[in-house]
C-alpha positions as CSV (number, residue, x, y, z in Angstrom):
1,X,0.8,-35.9,14.9
2,X,-2.2,-33.5,15.0
3,X,-3.5,-32.9,18.4
4,X,-7.3,-32.6,18.5
5,X,-7.4,-29.8,21.1
6,X,-5.1,-27.5,19.2
7,X,-6.7,-24.6,17.4
8,X,-6.0,-24.6,13.7
9,X,-3.7,-21.8,12.6
10,X,-5.3,-19.4,10.3
11,X,-3.2,-18.5,7.2
12,X,-2.0,-14.9,7.1
13,X,-4.4,-12.6,5.3
14,X,-3.9,-12.3,1.6
15,X,-2.1,-9.1,0.5
16,X,-2.9,-6.8,-2.4
17,X,0.2,-6.8,-4.6
18,X,1.1,-3.8,-6.8
19,X,3.9,-3.7,-9.3
20,X,5.0,-0.4,-10.9
21,X,6.7,-0.8,-14.3
22,X,8.8,1.5,-16.5
23,X,11.6,0.8,-19.0
24,X,14.8,0.7,-16.9
25,X,13.4,0.8,-13.3
26,X,15.7,3.6,-12.1
27,X,13.6,6.7,-12.6
28,X,9.8,6.6,-12.9
29,X,8.8,3.3,-11.4
30,X,11.0,3.6,-8.2
31,X,9.7,7.1,-7.6
32,X,6.1,5.9,-8.0
33,X,6.9,2.9,-5.7
34,X,8.4,5.2,-3.1
35,X,5.4,7.6,-3.2
36,X,2.9,4.8,-3.0
37,X,4.7,3.2,-0.1
38,X,4.8,6.5,1.7
39,X,1.0,7.1,1.2
40,X,0.2,3.5,2.3
41,X,2.1,4.0,5.5
42,X,-0.4,6.7,6.6
43,X,-3.5,4.8,5.4
44,X,-5.4,1.9,7.0
45,X,-6.2,-0.8,4.4
46,X,-8.4,-3.9,4.7
47,X,-5.4,-6.0,3.7
48,X,-1.7,-5.6,3.7
49,X,-0.3,-4.1,0.5
50,X,2.9,-5.1,-1.1
51,X,4.5,-2.7,-3.5
52,X,7.4,-3.4,-5.9
53,X,8.7,-2.0,-9.2
54,X,10.4,-3.4,-12.2
55,X,11.6,-2.5,-15.7
56,X,10.6,-4.0,-19.0
57,X,14.3,-4.0,-19.9
58,X,17.2,-5.2,-17.8
59,X,19.7,-2.4,-18.6
60,X,20.2,-1.4,-14.9
61,X,19.5,-4.7,-13.1
62,X,20.7,-4.3,-9.4
63,X,21.4,-0.6,-9.7
64,X,19.9,2.0,-7.3
65,X,17.5,4.6,-8.6
66,X,19.1,7.4,-10.7
67,X,20.6,10.0,-8.3
68,X,18.3,12.7,-9.7
69,X,15.3,10.5,-9.0
70,X,16.5,10.0,-5.4
71,X,17.1,13.7,-4.9
72,X,13.7,14.7,-6.3
73,X,11.9,12.1,-4.2
74,X,13.9,13.0,-1.0
75,X,12.9,16.7,-1.5
76,X,9.3,15.5,-1.1
77,X,10.2,13.3,2.0
78,X,10.4,10.0,0.1
79,X,13.6,8.0,0.4
80,X,14.0,5.5,-2.5
81,X,17.8,5.0,-2.0
82,X,17.3,1.4,-0.8
83,X,15.5,0.2,-4.0
84,X,17.3,-1.8,-6.7
85,X,16.3,-2.2,-10.3
86,X,15.1,-5.5,-11.5
87,X,13.6,-6.7,-14.8
88,X,10.0,-7.7,-15.1
89,X,9.5,-11.5,-15.0
90,X,6.8,-13.7,-16.5
91,X,5.9,-14.8,-12.9
92,X,5.0,-11.2,-12.1
93,X,1.8,-11.6,-14.2
94,X,0.4,-14.1,-11.7
95,X,2.1,-12.7,-8.5
96,X,0.7,-9.2,-8.7
97,X,-2.9,-8.0,-8.7
98,X,-2.2,-4.7,-10.4
99,X,0.6,-3.9,-12.9
100,X,0.9,-0.2,-13.2
101,X,2.8,1.0,-16.3
102,X,4.2,4.4,-16.7
103,X,3.6,4.8,-20.5
104,X,1.9,3.3,-23.5
105,X,5.1,1.7,-24.8
106,X,5.7,-0.3,-21.7
107,X,2.0,-1.2,-21.6
108,X,2.3,-2.6,-25.1
109,X,5.4,-4.6,-24.1
110,X,3.5,-6.2,-21.2
111,X,0.3,-6.8,-23.1
112,X,2.2,-8.6,-25.8
113,X,3.9,-10.8,-23.3
114,X,0.9,-11.4,-21.0
115,X,-1.2,-14.5,-21.2
116,X,-4.8,-13.4,-22.0
117,X,-6.1,-13.9,-18.4
118,X,-3.6,-11.4,-17.0
119,X,-4.1,-8.5,-19.5
120,X,-6.8,-6.9,-17.4
121,X,-4.2,-6.3,-14.6
122,X,-2.1,-4.0,-16.8
123,X,-3.1,-0.4,-16.3
124,X,-1.6,3.0,-16.9
125,X,-0.7,4.9,-13.7
126,X,-2.3,8.1,-15.1
127,X,-5.7,6.3,-15.5
128,X,-6.0,7.1,-11.8
129,X,-5.5,10.9,-12.4
130,X,-8.8,11.8,-14.1
131,X,-7.8,15.5,-14.4
132,X,-5.0,14.7,-16.8
133,X,-5.6,14.2,-20.5
134,X,-2.2,12.6,-21.1
135,X,-1.8,9.0,-20.2
136,X,2.0,8.5,-20.4
137,X,4.4,9.6,-17.7
138,X,7.4,10.9,-19.7
139,X,10.8,9.4,-19.1
140,X,13.0,12.1,-17.4
141,X,16.3,10.2,-17.9
142,X,17.7,12.3,-20.7
143,X,16.4,15.6,-19.3
144,X,17.2,17.9,-16.5
145,X,16.0,17.8,-12.9
146,X,12.7,19.6,-13.8
147,X,11.7,16.4,-15.6
148,X,11.9,14.4,-12.3
149,X,9.8,17.0,-10.5
150,X,7.2,16.7,-13.3
151,X,7.1,13.0,-13.0
152,X,6.6,13.2,-9.2
153,X,3.8,15.7,-9.8
154,X,2.1,13.2,-12.1
155,X,2.6,10.3,-9.7
156,X,1.3,12.3,-6.7
157,X,-1.8,13.4,-8.7
158,X,-2.6,9.7,-9.4
159,X,-2.3,8.5,-5.7
160,X,-5.9,9.2,-4.5
161,X,-7.4,7.3,-7.4
162,X,-4.8,4.5,-7.1
163,X,-5.4,4.2,-3.4
164,X,-9.2,3.9,-4.0
165,X,-8.5,1.1,-6.6
166,X,-6.2,-0.7,-4.1
167,X,-8.9,-0.4,-1.5
168,X,-11.4,-1.9,-4.0
169,X,-9.1,-4.8,-4.7
170,X,-8.6,-5.4,-0.9
171,X,-12.3,-5.5,-0.4
172,X,-12.8,-7.9,-3.3
173,X,-10.1,-10.2,-1.8
174,X,-11.7,-10.2,1.6
175,X,-15.0,-11.4,0.2
176,X,-13.3,-14.4,-1.5
């Protein structure tokens, strides 16, 4: 029974949802997820921001990030040890506002699988780093620890532009 004097509960504000995607979800995307979460923790946004990561392939489903990725991130003050790999799902196209892919191969995989109305959500992370001419973040899995440091450099260089885009998406959602 609805009581007439009760104030109607407002639904919680919509969140901006960001998914970072690489191939296996144990190196690049969890590092980017961790850095983005860390940057968001120190920034005031118009709406809450949800961040997740996934892989286009399910090779490592349920596994923690590669120990080298964890160590490199921790050296920069970012703990990603609690993250677990998961495979990208079709529902992610509608659930997330921004699908950030780490390279052109993974972008092609998502674009091929995406319904037309969701293709505009798929963006390369390095699009948000205008100083860089390259657009793909290299997979450090088969290399040494220097590759993980390079990936983190690229991720960190993209953060200011990415945070601006997230702010734009938040402002757009608050107008709706």
